[in-house]
C-alpha positions as CSV (number, residue, x, y, z in Angstrom):
1,M,-0.3,0.1,0.0
2,I,2.8,2.5,0.9
3,A,5.2,1.8,-2.2
4,L,1.8,3.4,-4.5
5,Y,2.1,6.6,-3.2
6,P,5.2,8.9,-3.3
7,A,7.2,8.9,0.1
8,D,6.9,12.6,1.0
9,W,3.3,11.8,0.8
10,T,3.7,8.9,3.2
11,K,5.3,11.2,5.9
12,S,3.9,14.1,5.3
13,N,0.2,12.1,6.4
14,A,1.4,9.8,9.0
15,Y,3.0,13.5,10.8
16,F,-0.3,15.4,9.5
17,I,-2.1,12.1,12.1
18,V,0.2,12.5,16.0
19,S,-0.3,15.7,15.1
20,Q,-4.9,15.8,14.7
21,V,-4.4,13.2,17.7
22,L,-2.1,15.7,19.7
23,T,-4.0,18.9,19.3
24,G,-7.8,16.7,20.5
25,C,-5.6,15.5,23.9
26,S,-4.3,19.5,24.5
27,K,-0.5,18.5,23.9
28,Y,-0.5,22.0,21.5
29,K,3.0,22.2,21.4
30,P,4.1,19.2,20.3
31,A,1.4,18.8,17.1
32,L,2.8,21.6,16.3
33,K,6.0,19.9,16.2
34,F,4.4,17.3,14.0
35,A,2.4,19.6,12.1
36,E,5.4,21.8,10.5
37,L,7.0,18.5,9.7
38,S,4.0,17.7,7.5
39,D,3.6,21.4,6.8
40,E,7.7,20.7,5.1
41,A,6.9,17.2,3.4
42,S,3.8,18.3,1.4
43,N,3.3,22.1,2.2
44,T,-0.4,22.3,1.2
45,E,-3.6,24.7,2.2
46,K,-4.4,21.8,4.9
47,S,-1.2,22.0,6.3
48,K,-1.3,25.1,6.5
49,I,-4.6,25.5,7.9
50,I,-4.1,23.5,10.5
51,L,-0.4,25.1,11.7
52,S,-2.7,28.9,11.8
53,K,-5.0,27.0,13.8
54,L,-2.0,25.7,16.3
55,H,-0.3,29.0,16.7
56,C,-4.0,30.1,17.8
57,E,-4.1,27.7,19.9
58,L,-0.7,28.7,21.3
59,G,-1.6,32.4,21.9
60,D,1.2,33.6,18.2
61,Y,-1.9,35.2,16.5
62,Q,0.4,37.0,13.6
63,K,1.7,33.7,13.3
64,S,-1.6,31.5,12.8
65,L,-2.4,35.0,9.6
66,D,1.1,34.5,7.9
67,E,0.3,30.7,7.7
68,L,-2.9,31.7,6.0
69,L,-1.8,34.8,3.9
70,A,0.5,32.0,2.6
71,I,-1.9,30.6,0.6
72,K,-2.4,30.9,-2.5
73,Q,-6.1,30.0,-3.0
74,Q,-8.6,32.1,-0.8
75,T,-11.1,28.6,-0.4
76,A,-14.1,28.9,2.1
77,E,-12.0,27.2,4.4
78,V,-9.5,29.7,4.4
79,H,-11.8,32.4,4.8
80,L,-13.3,30.5,6.9
81,Q,-9.8,30.3,9.3
82,L,-8.9,34.5,7.8
83,G,-12.3,35.5,10.1
84,S,-10.9,33.7,13.4
85,A,-7.3,34.5,13.0
86,Y,-8.4,39.3,12.7
87,I,-10.4,38.3,14.9
88,D,-7.9,37.3,17.6
89,L,-6.1,40.5,16.3
90,G,-8.7,42.8,17.3
91,Y,-10.3,43.2,13.5
92,A,-13.4,43.0,14.2
93,D,-14.2,44.5,10.7
94,I,-12.3,42.3,8.5
95,A,-13.2,39.0,10.4
96,E,-16.8,39.9,10.3
97,K,-16.0,40.0,6.2
98,E,-13.9,37.7,5.6
99,T,-16.4,34.8,8.2
100,L,-19.5,36.5,6.0
101,T,-17.3,35.2,3.0
102,A,-17.2,31.6,3.9
103,L,-20.3,31.7,5.2
104,Q,-21.8,32.7,1.3
105,M,-18.7,29.9,-0.5
106,F,-19.7,27.0,1.8
107,H,-23.7,27.9,1.0
108,D,-22.8,28.4,-2.1
109,E,-21.5,25.2,-2.3
110,A,-23.7,22.8,-0.8
111,C,-26.1,24.5,-3.1
112,D,-29.0,22.9,-1.8
113,E,-32.2,23.6,-0.1
114,T,-32.7,22.1,3.3
115,V,-29.2,24.4,3.4
116,Y,-31.2,27.1,2.6
117,D,-33.0,26.9,4.7
118,Y,-32.0,27.1,7.5
119,Y,-28.8,29.4,7.0
120,G,-30.5,31.8,3.5
121,D,-31.0,34.3,5.5
122,F,-27.8,35.0,7.7
123,V,-26.3,35.8,4.6
124,T,-27.1,37.5,0.9
125,Q,-29.6,36.1,-0.3
126,P,-28.5,33.6,-4.0
127,E,-31.5,32.0,-6.1
128,V,-32.1,28.3,-4.7
129,A,-30.9,26.6,-7.7
130,S,-32.4,23.4,-9.1
131,N,-32.1,20.1,-9.1
132,E,-30.3,20.2,-12.3
133,K,-27.9,23.3,-11.5
134,V,-26.7,21.3,-8.9
135,K,-23.4,20.1,-8.3
136,P,-22.5,16.8,-10.0
137,D,-21.0,15.5,-7.3
138,L,-23.5,16.3,-5.1
139,I,-25.9,14.6,-8.4
140,N,-23.9,11.8,-9.0
141,C,-24.0,10.0,-5.5
142,S,-26.4,8.1,-3.5
143,S,-28.8,9.7,-1.1
144,Q,-26.6,8.9,2.0
145,Q,-23.3,9.5,0.3
146,R,-25.0,12.8,-0.5
147,L,-26.7,13.3,2.7
148,I,-23.1,13.1,4.0
149,R,-21.8,15.4,1.9
150,I,-24.2,18.0,3.0
151,R,-23.4,17.7,6.5
152,A,-20.0,18.0,6.4
153,I,-20.5,21.0,4.4
154,T,-22.9,22.4,7.6
155,S,-20.8,21.8,9.9
156,D,-18.7,24.6,7.9
157,I,-21.6,26.4,8.4
158,I,-21.8,26.3,11.5
159,T,-18.2,27.3,12.6
160,C,-18.3,30.1,10.5
161,L,-22.0,31.0,12.4
162,R,-20.3,30.7,15.9
163,I,-16.9,32.5,14.6
164,L,-20.3,35.6,13.7
165,S,-21.1,35.2,17.5
166,Y,-18.1,35.8,18.6
167,I,-17.0,38.3,16.3
168,Y,-20.4,40.1,17.7
169,S,-20.1,39.2,20.9
170,S,-16.8,40.4,21.3
171,M,-18.1,44.0,20.1
172,S,-20.7,43.5,23.5
173,C,-23.8,43.2,20.4
174,F,-25.2,41.3,22.6
175,E,-28.4,40.0,20.7
176,T,-27.1,40.0,17.7
177,S,-24.4,37.1,19.0
178,H,-27.8,35.0,20.8
179,Q,-29.1,35.5,16.8
180,Y,-26.1,33.2,16.4
181,D,-25.8,31.2,18.3
182,Q,-30.2,30.4,18.0
183,K,-29.4,29.4,14.7
184,I,-27.0,27.5,15.4
185,I,-28.8,25.0,18.3
186,Q,-31.5,25.0,15.3
187,S,-29.1,24.2,13.0
188,I,-27.3,20.8,15.2
189,P,-30.1,18.3,15.1
190,I,-30.5,18.9,10.5
191,T,-26.5,18.9,10.8
192,Y,-25.4,16.0,13.1
193,G,-28.6,13.9,14.3
194,D,-31.0,14.6,17.2
195,N,-29.1,14.2,20.8
196,A,-25.9,14.1,19.4
197,L,-22.8,15.0,21.7
198,V,-20.3,17.6,19.3
199,E,-18.1,20.0,20.6
200,D,-20.8,23.0,19.1
201,L,-23.3,21.5,21.7
202,C,-21.1,22.1,24.8
203,D,-19.9,25.3,23.0
204,L,-23.4,27.1,23.2
205,H,-24.4,26.0,26.6
206,Q,-21.5,28.4,27.8
207,N,-22.0,31.3,25.2
208,E,-25.7,30.8,26.0
209,A,-24.8,31.4,29.9
210,I,-22.3,34.2,29.2
211,Y,-25.3,35.9,27.1
212,Y,-27.7,35.7,30.0
213,L,-24.8,36.6,32.3
214,N,-24.8,40.1,30.2
215,M,-28.5,40.5,30.2
216,H,-28.3,40.4,33.7
217,R,-29.9,37.1,33.6
218,M,-28.6,35.1,36.5
219,D,-30.8,32.1,36.7
220,L,-30.6,31.8,33.6
221,A,-26.9,31.8,33.2
222,K,-26.5,29.7,36.2
223,E,-28.6,27.1,34.3
224,N,-26.5,27.2,31.0
225,F,-22.5,26.5,32.8
226,P,-23.4,23.3,34.6
227,K,-24.8,21.7,31.5
228,A,-21.9,23.2,29.4
229,L,-19.6,21.6,32.0
230,A,-21.3,18.5,32.0
231,L,-21.0,18.0,28.0
232,Y,-17.1,18.7,28.4
233,E,-16.6,15.7,31.5
234,E,-18.8,13.1,29.1
235,M,-16.8,13.9,25.9
236,H,-13.6,13.8,27.3
237,G,-13.9,12.5,30.8
238,K,-14.6,13.8,34.2
239,D,-10.9,14.5,35.9
240,S,-9.1,15.2,32.4
241,D,-7.4,18.3,31.6
242,N,-8.5,20.1,29.0
243,V,-8.5,24.0,27.3
244,D,-12.4,24.2,27.3
245,V,-13.4,22.7,30.9
246,A,-10.7,25.5,32.2
247,L,-12.3,28.8,29.8
248,L,-15.2,26.8,31.3
249,F,-14.4,27.5,35.3
250,S,-12.6,30.9,34.1
251,N,-15.9,31.5,32.8
252,L,-17.9,29.7,36.0
253,G,-15.0,32.9,37.8
254,Y,-16.5,35.4,36.0
255,L,-20.2,35.6,37.1
256,H,-19.5,35.3,40.8
257,I,-17.5,38.4,40.6
258,V,-20.7,39.9,38.3
259,A,-22.4,38.1,42.0
260,K,-20.5,39.9,44.5
261,E,-19.2,36.0,45.3
262,Y,-16.3,36.8,45.4
263,D,-14.3,33.4,47.4
264,R,-16.7,31.5,44.5
265,A,-14.6,33.2,41.9
266,E,-11.6,33.1,42.7
267,D,-11.9,28.8,43.5
268,Y,-13.0,28.5,39.9
269,C,-10.6,31.4,38.6
270,T,-7.8,29.6,39.9
271,M,-9.3,25.6,39.0
272,G,-9.3,27.0,35.7
273,L,-5.5,28.6,35.9
274,N,-4.4,24.9,37.2
275,M,-5.5,23.3,34.1
276,F,-4.3,26.0,31.8
277,R,-1.3,25.8,32.7
278,R,-1.2,21.6,33.7
279,V,-2.0,21.9,29.1
280,L,-0.3,24.8,27.5
281,G,2.5,25.2,30.7
282,E,3.6,27.2,33.1
283,D,4.3,30.4,31.3
284,N,1.8,30.3,28.0
285,T,0.8,33.9,27.2
286,H,-2.7,32.3,25.9
287,E,-5.2,35.0,26.0
288,D,-7.4,32.9,27.9
289,I,-4.6,32.5,30.6
290,C,-4.1,36.2,30.8
291,R,-8.3,36.9,30.7
292,T,-8.0,34.3,34.0
293,L,-5.6,36.0,35.4
294,R,-7.6,39.4,35.1
295,N,-10.4,37.5,36.2
296,L,-8.7,36.5,38.8
297,G,-6.9,40.4,39.8
298,D,-11.2,41.3,39.3
299,A,-12.5,39.0,42.6
300,H,-9.9,40.8,45.2
301,H,-10.4,43.8,43.7
302,G,-14.0,43.6,44.1
303,R,-13.1,42.8,48.0
304,G,-11.5,45.3,48.1
305,D,-7.8,44.3,47.5
306,Y,-6.3,46.7,45.4
307,T,-2.5,45.6,46.2
308,K,-3.3,41.8,45.0
309,A,-5.9,43.0,42.3
310,I,-2.9,44.3,40.8
311,E,-0.4,41.9,41.0
312,Y,-3.0,39.7,39.3
313,Y,-3.2,42.6,36.9
314,Q,0.4,43.2,36.2
315,R,1.3,39.3,35.9
316,P,-0.4,38.9,32.6
317,L,2.0,42.0,31.6
318,D,5.1,40.4,32.5
319,L,4.3,37.2,30.8
320,L,3.5,39.6,27.9
321,T,6.6,41.7,27.5
322,A,9.1,38.2,28.6
323,E,7.7,36.8,25.8
324,H,7.9,39.5,22.7
325,G,9.8,42.1,24.6
326,A,9.5,45.1,26.2
327,D,9.7,47.5,23.5
328,V,6.9,45.7,21.0
329,D,4.3,46.6,19.8
330,H,1.7,44.1,20.9
331,R,-2.0,44.3,21.0
332,D,-2.4,41.9,24.0
333,I,0.5,44.1,26.1
334,A,-2.0,47.2,24.8
335,D,-4.6,45.5,26.6
336,A,-2.7,44.3,30.2
337,L,-1.9,48.2,30.2
338,T,-5.1,49.5,30.0
339,R,-6.3,47.1,32.3
340,L,-3.4,47.5,35.1
341,A,-4.5,51.5,34.7
342,R,-7.8,50.9,35.3
343,I,-7.0,49.3,39.1
344,C,-4.4,52.3,39.2
345,I,-7.1,54.1,38.8
346,L,-9.6,52.9,40.9
347,S,-7.1,52.8,44.0
348,E,-6.0,56.3,43.1
349,Q,-2.7,56.0,40.9
350,Y,-3.8,58.2,39.0
351,Q,0.4,59.5,37.8
352,Q,1.1,55.9,37.5
353,S,-2.6,55.0,35.5
354,Y,-1.7,57.3,32.6
355,Q,2.0,56.7,32.6
356,H,0.2,52.8,31.2
357,L,-2.9,54.5,29.2
358,N,-0.5,56.4,27.2
359,K,2.0,53.8,26.5
360,A,-0.8,51.7,25.7
361,M,-2.6,54.6,23.3
362,G,1.2,54.4,21.5
363,M,0.8,51.0,20.7
364,Y,-2.7,50.8,19.4
365,L,-2.0,53.9,16.9
366,R,1.5,52.2,16.2
367,L,-0.5,48.6,15.5
368,Y,-4.0,49.6,13.8
369,G,-2.6,53.5,12.2
370,K,-4.3,57.1,13.9
371,D,-7.6,57.3,12.2
372,V,-8.7,53.7,12.0
373,P,-11.8,53.5,14.6
374,K,-11.1,50.2,17.0
375,I,-12.6,49.0,20.2
376,E,-9.8,49.0,22.2
377,V,-9.0,53.0,21.2
378,A,-12.1,53.4,22.7
379,A,-11.3,51.4,25.5
380,V,-8.2,53.8,26.1
381,L,-9.8,56.9,25.6
382,R,-12.9,55.7,28.3
383,E,-10.3,55.0,31.1
384,F,-8.4,58.6,30.5
385,G,-12.4,59.8,31.3
386,R,-12.4,57.7,34.0
387,S,-9.6,59.1,35.2
388,H,-10.0,63.1,34.8
389,S,-13.9,61.8,36.4
390,L,-12.6,60.4,39.4
391,N,-9.9,63.1,40.0
392,R,-13.1,66.1,39.8
393,N,-11.3,67.2,36.1
394,F,-15.1,66.7,34.2
395,M,-14.6,68.7,31.2
396,L,-11.2,67.2,30.5
397,A,-13.5,63.9,31.1
398,L,-16.1,64.7,29.0
399,D,-13.5,65.4,25.7
400,Y,-12.1,62.2,26.6
401,Y,-15.6,60.6,26.7
402,I,-17.0,62.2,23.1
403,K,-13.8,61.1,21.4
404,E,-14.8,57.7,22.7
405,L,-18.2,57.9,21.5
406,E,-17.2,59.9,18.4
407,M,-15.0,56.5,17.8
408,Y,-17.8,54.2,18.3
409,R,-20.3,56.2,16.2
410,K,-17.9,54.5,13.9
411,I,-17.5,51.2,14.7
412,F,-21.2,50.3,15.3
413,T,-24.2,50.9,12.6
414,A,-26.8,52.0,13.4
415,D,-29.6,49.7,14.2
416,Q,-26.5,47.6,16.1
417,S,-26.5,48.5,20.0
418,S,-23.6,47.2,22.0
419,L,-23.4,47.7,25.8
420,H,-19.9,50.3,24.9
421,L,-23.0,53.4,23.9
422,G,-24.6,52.8,26.5
423,E,-21.8,52.9,29.3
424,T,-20.1,56.2,27.4
425,L,-23.2,57.6,26.9
426,F,-24.1,58.5,30.9
427,S,-20.6,58.9,31.7
428,I,-21.1,62.1,29.1
429,A,-24.3,63.1,31.6
430,T,-23.3,62.9,34.3
431,C,-19.5,65.1,33.5
432,Y,-22.6,67.6,31.8
433,Q,-24.3,67.0,35.1
434,Q,-21.3,67.7,37.7
435,S,-20.9,71.0,35.7
436,K,-24.3,72.2,36.9
437,E,-25.3,72.0,32.8
438,F,-28.5,70.1,33.7
439,S,-29.9,70.1,30.0
440,S,-27.7,68.6,27.9
441,A,-27.3,66.0,30.9
442,E,-30.9,65.1,30.3
443,D,-30.6,64.6,26.5
444,Y,-27.7,62.1,27.2
445,L,-29.3,60.3,29.6
446,N,-32.6,59.5,28.1
447,Q,-29.6,58.9,24.8
448,A,-28.4,56.2,27.4
449,L,-31.5,54.6,27.9
450,T,-32.7,54.2,24.7
451,E,-29.3,52.4,23.9
452,Y,-30.2,50.1,27.0
453,K,-33.4,49.4,26.4
454,K,-32.0,48.2,22.9
455,C,-29.4,46.0,24.7
456,Y,-31.9,44.4,27.4
457,G,-34.9,45.1,25.9
458,K,-38.1,47.6,26.9
459,E,-39.2,45.8,29.3
460,S,-36.4,45.1,31.7
461,N,-35.2,46.0,34.5
462,H,-31.3,45.6,34.4
463,P,-29.7,47.2,36.4
464,D,-28.4,49.8,34.0
465,I,-31.6,50.7,33.0
466,V,-32.7,51.2,37.1
467,K,-29.5,52.9,37.2
468,T,-30.7,55.5,34.6
469,M,-33.9,55.9,35.3
470,K,-32.6,56.8,38.6
471,A,-30.3,60.0,37.5
472,L,-33.0,60.9,35.2
473,D,-35.3,61.4,38.0
474,E,-32.5,63.7,39.8
475,I,-31.3,65.6,36.6
476,K,-35.7,67.0,36.8
477,Q,-35.6,67.3,40.4
478,L,-32.7,69.1,40.3
479,M,-34.2,71.0,37.3
480,V,-37.1,72.1,39.0
481,E,-34.9,72.8,41.9
482,R,-33.4,75.4,39.5
483,R,-36.6,76.7,38.2
484,T,-37.4,77.4,41.7
485,D,-34.4,79.8,43.1
486,E,-34.6,81.0,39.6
487,Q,-37.9,82.7,39.9
488,G,-37.2,83.4,43.5
489,A,-34.4,85.6,42.7
490,T,-36.6,87.3,39.8
491,A,-39.6,88.2,42.4
492,N,-36.9,89.9,44.2
């Protein structure tokens, strides 16, 4: 059998299979070595995609992108992986474009009415092809072969929808993200069959939990996390180490942070961190390890232990700087600086916070360019505003908040709802209120309320909506008192 194929082909496939087995066991570093050997022997699209995925798992997002850009033929699979790579690098707009392109290409490849019924409304709706126009490889085969082929294609479509869900979630467009998750829930039975136990289903329960967490529906969030954990344990074994389970523990920690249950939050985050380190290595800079360290920082911050919180916020920065270099412009380093600045602001270390923010802003501008609107840049502007506001420099804070708002207006379309917009509008209103400009404060509070209701629903009693309505009542009362004072002064 072996003699029928070239020697390098045999080596390439052997290396590829070993790499896949190691990847399935979350042994990414040795998997990468075998994937590199496979690529040396074959240099195919498949080997480049595998290399890209492994670089992504190990947190080297630029290498992940470089492997994909080296592929000459831009197939649907390549566009799909490009979408994943660009979102990891912070280019949500490009990621969205690449993923939608992949979705359209997979849809066209399927060329099947059943597939169209499930996915057509998520892409530019093409005219459904008649049976005569279906691709030959789907016509000249048995119904069973056709079903297998359709399901293979639709599993790729589900992956596209998952990435789109993640893109919108990263932009705080939670309702849009949730719509994609709901579409996946409908699609899993047709692709995998009823009662199928697949990674997509595990991830969906976790996504549902995060969605309800962001909607402040703690009961439903707490209901979905255990479902995801039970499915992961059924797939991988109860006591096995796995990055998906580690991430679940980290997210459970975040849930308890939001619920102000800081001891339980620390326990879950520590479990996640230890599992990540067992799988990925002690000094790995993977974004999920950094996120878990930040969650631990949030837990200590919630307790009021700013010293311990700063220690945990500092760790991702130290890890990233050690790997990439102190003078290298890197998105994750800039993000770590921004988060470290946030805790410095809360502990009234304003000068230290300005140093971190200026360094982060310089990195982002060199990475993205001066006139490119980015959520990360807006986050730095927000922390500048927060710092000046807490220092009672309200007009200076207002300048930063308005710049932040202008950037979000460029990032989000008019029909997109985002918590970022609501929070920024509320901060602007607060600055106007503190500056005694009550009419402007009322205007921005009404805008914030509109934005929050778009995010949470018109009938929601989410704390952000309650907070904004309370602030509006206070502003109206202050305006009444001012008019009364003015009328009294006129009478006198």
